C-alpha positions in Angstrom: 5.6 24.2 -8.5 8.4 21.8 -9.4 8.8 18.2 -8.3 11.1 15.3 -9.0 9.8 11.8 -8.8 11.8 8.5 -9.0 9.7 6.0 -11.0 10.4 2.3 -10.2 8.3 0.2 -12.5 9.6 -3.1 -11.2 8.4 -6.5 -12.3 5.4 -8.3 -13.7 2.5 -6.0 -14.2 4.4 -3.2 -12.5 5.5 -1.5 -15.7 2.0 -1.7 -17.2 0.1 -0.1 -14.3 2.9 2.5 -13.7 2.7 3.6 -17.3 -1.0 4.4 -16.9 -0.5 6.2 -13.6 2.2 8.4 -15.2 -0.2 9.3 -18.0 -2.6 10.5 -15.4 0.2 12.5 -13.7 1.0 14.3 -17.0 -2.6 15.3 -17.4 -2.7 16.7 -13.9 0.6 18.4 -14.5 -0.9 20.3 -17.4 -4.2 21.2 -15.7 -2.6 22.5 -12.6 0.5 24.1 -14.1 3.0 21.9 -12.4 6.5 21.0 -13.4 7.2 17.3 -12.8 10.5 15.6 -13.6 10.6 11.8 -13.6 13.6 9.5 -13.6 13.0 5.8 -14.2 15.2 3.3 -12.2 15.2 -0.5 -11.9 14.3 -2.3 -8.7 13.5 -5.9 -7.7 13.9 -8.6 -10.3 14.5 -6.1 -13.1 17.5 -4.7 -11.3 18.7 -8.2 -10.4 18.8 -9.2 -14.0 20.6 -6.0 -15.1 23.1 -5.5 -12.2 23.0 -8.6 -9.9 21.3 -6.6 -7.1 17.6 -5.9 -6.4 18.6 -2.3 -5.4 21.9 -0.8 -6.5 23.7 1.9 -4.6 23.4 4.2 -7.7 19.7 3.8 -7.8 19.3 4.5 -4.1 21.5 7.6 -4.4 19.3 8.9 -7.2 16.1 8.2 -5.3 17.4 10.3 -2.4 17.6 13.3 -4.7 13.9 13.1 -5.5 10.8 14.5 -3.7 8.9 11.2 -3.9 9.1 7.8 -5.4 6.5 5.8 -7.3 6.7 2.0 -7.4 4.9 -0.6 -9.6 5.6 -4.1 -8.1 8.5 -6.4 -7.4 9.0 -10.2 -7.5 7.8 -13.2 -9.5 8.4 -16.9 -10.1 11.4 -16.2 -12.2 13.4 -15.2 -9.1 11.9 -17.7 -6.6 15.1 -19.6 -6.4 17.0 -16.6 -5.1 17.6 -16.3 -1.4 18.2 -13.6 1.2 19.4 -10.3 -0.1 19.2 -11.4 -3.7 15.4 -11.8 -3.7 13.6 -9.0 -5.5 11.6 -8.2 -2.4 14.9 -7.4 -0.6 15.2 -4.3 -2.9 11.9 -2.9 -1.6 12.7 -3.7 2.0 16.1 -2.1 1.7 14.6 1.0 0.1 12.1 1.3 3.0 14.9 0.9 5.6 17.4 3.2 3.9 14.8 6.0 3.5 13.4 5.5 7.0 9.9 4.9 5.7 8.4 3.6 8.9 4.7 4.4 8.3 2.6 2.6 5.7 -0.9 3.9 5.0 -3.3 1.6 3.2 -6.8 3.0 2.7 -9.5 0.4 2.0 -12.9 1.7 0.8 -15.9 -0.1 -0.8 -17.2 2.1 -3.5 -21.1 2.0 -3.8 -20.8 1.0 -7.5 -18.8 -2.1 -6.5 -21.2 -3.3 -3.8 -21.9 -6.5 -5.9 -18.2 -7.2 -6.1 -17.8 -7.4 -2.3 -17.6 -11.1 -1.3 -19.4 -10.4 2.0 -23.2 -10.7 2.6 -25.1 -7.7 1.3 -26.4 -6.7 4.7 -22.8 -6.5 5.9 -21.5 -4.7 2.8 -24.3 -2.2 2.9 -23.1 -0.9 6.2 -20.1 0.5 4.4 -16.4 -0.2 4.4 -14.0 2.8 4.8 -10.9 2.2 6.9 -7.2 2.9 6.8 -4.6 0.3 7.9 -1.6 2.1 9.5 1.2 -0.5 9.3 4.7 -0.2 11.0 7.0 -0.8 8.1 10.7 -1.1 9.0 10.6 -3.1 12.3 9.4 -6.4 13.5 10.0 -9.8 12.1 10.7 -8.7 8.5 13.8 -6.8 9.7 14.7 -8.9 12.7 17.5 -11.5 13.0 16.9 -14.6 11.0 18.7 -17.7 10.0 19.0 -21.4 9.9 20.7 -23.7 12.4 21.4 -27.4 12.9 19.8 -29.0 15.9 19.8 -32.5 17.3 16.7 -33.3 15.3 17.9 -31.6 12.1 17.7 -28.2 10.4 15.7 -25.4 11.9 15.0 -21.8 11.0 14.2 -18.7 13.0 12.9 -15.2 12.5 12.9 -12.7 15.4 10.1 -10.3 16.1 11.5 -7.3 17.9 10.1 -3.8 18.6 11.4 -0.9 20.7 9.0 1.5 22.5 10.2 4.3 20.3 9.3 2.4 17.1 5.8 1.6 18.4 5.2 5.1 19.7 6.0 6.9 16.4 3.7 4.7 14.3 1.0 5.0 17.0 1.2 8.8 16.8 0.7 8.5 13.0 -2.5 6.5 13.6 -3.9 8.8 16.2 -3.2 11.9 14.2 -4.9 10.4 11.1 -7.9 9.4 13.3 -8.4 13.1 14.1 -9.1 13.8 10.4 -11.5 10.8 10.1 -14.0 9.3 12.6 -11.8 9.4 15.7 -11.3 5.7 16.3 -8.1 3.6 16.5 -8.1 -0.2 16.7 -4.7 -1.5 17.7 -4.0 -5.1 16.6 -1.6 -7.4 18.5 -1.1 -10.9 20.0 -0.5 -9.7 23.5 -1.9 -12.9 25.0 1.1 -14.8 23.6 3.9 -12.6 22.4 6.1 -10.4 24.6 6.7 -8.0 21.7 2.9 -7.5 21.5 2.6 -6.8 25.2 5.1 -4.0 24.8 3.2 -2.9 21.7 -0.1 -2.7 23.6 1.5 -0.9 26.6 3.1 1.7 24.4 0.0 2.3 22.3 -1.9 2.9 25.6 0.7 5.4 26.8 0.5 7.3 23.5 -3.3 7.3 23.6 -3.1 9.5 26.7 -1.9 12.4 24.4 -5.1 11.9 22.4 -8.1 12.0 24.8 -10.4 12.9 21.9 -9.6 9.6 20.1 -11.3 6.3 21.0 -8.9 3.3 21.3 -9.7 -0.4 21.4 -7.5 -3.5 21.1 -8.0 -6.7 19.2 -5.9 -9.9 19.0 -4.9 -10.4 15.4 -6.9 -13.6 15.0 -10.1 -11.8 16.2 -9.3 -8.8 14.1 -9.2 -11.0 11.0 -12.6 -12.4 11.9 -14.1 -8.9 12.6 -13.0 -7.7 9.2 -15.3 -10.2 7.7 -18.1 -10.1 10.3 -18.3 -6.3 10.8 -15.9 -4.2 8.7 -17.9 -1.1 9.3 -16.7 -1.0 12.9 -13.1 -0.1 11.7 -11.8 3.4 11.1 -8.0 3.3 11.7 -6.4 -0.1 12.1 -2.9 0.1 13.7 -0.7 -2.9 13.3 2.8 -4.2 13.3 4.7 -5.0 10.1 3.6 -8.6 9.7 0.1 -8.2 11.0 -0.5 -5.1 9.0 0.7 -6.8 5.8 -1.8 -9.6 6.2 -4.8 -7.6 7.4 -4.4 -5.0 4.7 -4.6 -7.6 2.0 -7.7 -9.0 3.7 -9.2 -5.5 3.8 -8.4 -5.1 0.1 -10.3 -8.2 -0.9 -13.5 -7.3 0.9 -13.6 -4.0 -1.0 -14.0 -5.8 -4.3 -10.5 -6.2 -5.6 -6.9 -5.8 -4.5 -6.4 -4.0 -7.8 -8.2 -0.9 -6.4 -6.1 0.0 -3.3 -3.2 2.4 -3.1 -0.7 2.8 -0.4 1.8 5.4 0.9 4.9 4.9 2.9 6.7 7.8 4.6 9.1 8.7 7.4 9.8 11.9 9.4 9.6 14.2 6.4 7.4 14.7 3.3 9.3 12.2 1.1 7.1 9.2 0.4 7.1 5.9 -1.5 3.8 5.3 -3.3 2.7 2.0 -4.7 -0.4 -0.1 -5.4 -1.1 -2.8 -2.7 -1.2 -5.6 -5.3 1.8 -7.7 -6.2 3.5 -8.3 -9.5 1.0 -10.9 -10.8 3.4 -12.4 -13.4 0.7 -14.7 -14.7 -1.1 -11.8 -16.3 2.0 -9.6 -17.1 2.0 -8.2 -20.6 -1.6 -9.2 -21.3 -3.2 -5.8 -20.5 -5.4 -7.5 -17.9 -4.2 -5.7 -14.9 -6.3 -3.1 -13.1 -4.4 0.3 -13.1 -6.7 2.0 -10.6 -4.6 1.2 -7.5 -1.6 2.7 -9.2 -3.6 5.7 -10.3 -5.0 6.3 -6.8 -1.4 6.0 -5.5 -0.5 9.0 -7.6 -3.4 10.8 -5.9 -2.0 9.9 -2.5 1.4 11.2 -3.6 -0.1 14.5 -4.7 -1.9 14.9 -1.4 0.7 13.7 1.2 4.1 14.6 -0.3 3.1 17.6 -2.4 0.2 19.1 -0.5 -2.0 19.2 -3.6 -5.3 18.1 -2.2 -7.4 19.5 -5.0 -5.5 17.7 -7.7 -5.6 14.5 -5.6 -9.4 14.8 -5.3 -9.7 15.4 -9.0 -8.1 12.0 -9.7 -10.2 10.2 -7.0 -13.4 11.7 -8.3 -12.5 10.6 -11.9 -11.9 7.0 -10.7 -15.1 6.9 -8.8 -17.0 8.3 -11.8 -15.6 5.6 -14.0 -16.8 2.9 -11.6 -20.2 4.6 -11.4 -20.4 4.3 -15.2 -19.9 0.6 -14.9 -16.4 0.5 -16.4 -14.5 -2.6 -15.3 -11.2 -4.4 -15.8 -11.1 -8.2 -15.7 -10.7 -8.4 -12.0 -14.0 -6.6 -11.4 -16.1 -7.5 -14.4 -19.1 -9.9 -14.1 -19.0 -13.0 -16.2 -19.8 -12.1 -19.8 -19.6 -8.4 -19.2 -17.4 -6.0 -21.2 -13.9 -5.8 -19.8 -11.5 -2.9 -20.3 -7.8 -3.4 -20.9 -5.3 -1.8 -18.6 -4.7 1.0 -21.1 -8.4 1.5 -21.8 -9.2 2.0 -18.2 -6.3 4.5 -18.0 -7.8 6.4 -21.0 -11.2 6.4 -19.4 -9.9 8.0 -16.2 -8.1 10.7 -18.3 -11.4 11.5 -20.1 -13.1 12.0 -16.8 -10.3 14.2 -15.5 -10.6 16.3 -18.6 -14.4 16.5 -18.0 -15.4 14.5 -21.0 -18.0 11.8 -20.9 
């Protein structure tokens, strides 16, 4: 089996965690007899520095020739003064839009070995956390009309939240289909008591749910959902949310599982092509110090193998190796208890490789 992957290391800790993830991919390639070609391309601040654009037409064209893309992270204080389309994040948003990647999948699971790292009370954590946030990715406020105007009282700014029924319906179907392979429950998040866009969101989700009588559906306002994630996270299976609400809630879900450095994500559209990336940001304050946790990037490779390439066994091999490392007490700085041994980014990557190869 032959695959071509566009590798987009990006900024900050992106190149460090991407490097470790690719080492894992090479081991899997050898074990399972795959043929994987990678092409490295700049994005975000790295591309801005080189070419004056966070995503060049040339890079986009090359990415479109690939079977999947793998991203590290974008952004950082260095480019905070940039505005609009010159911000590093604009490269990622543009990539999602150009490739039609409307569905973002963010699993959030509390591993038993990391129970003590969960910031919630033990009686809450012990009930278990295992959910998937299904986030609409190319609509809503992030892609709506925005700007600044001068009013009678001075300067004002606006960002428009806008969704069509078709946009909501297609992401809702992703959530319901995924629920069928899990615990059969979808919680749709909105702000229908205030926002017209949320009222259309809720109406559409209810209409789609009629096609899935085997799936349980409930609705929560986003403020209540954020509270319930802390009070009773075990109640959640699939969380369906708009672009902005999903962005915020998935980061909250990440932190209650122990560390945002553990969680992978996948973004895809109508076909098998996907963009895979760790949920965490570029963390420029620790870049180059070998302090970053590579496990989210490594688990993102597992998602890529499973979703885009249909290699569930290989994906499970990686996931089992990661969990085994955690069971053995191996920790990077974000997870280690005070005074405990801390593995560097590279050391954690090597540990996962050893587990994959079946060595203690």
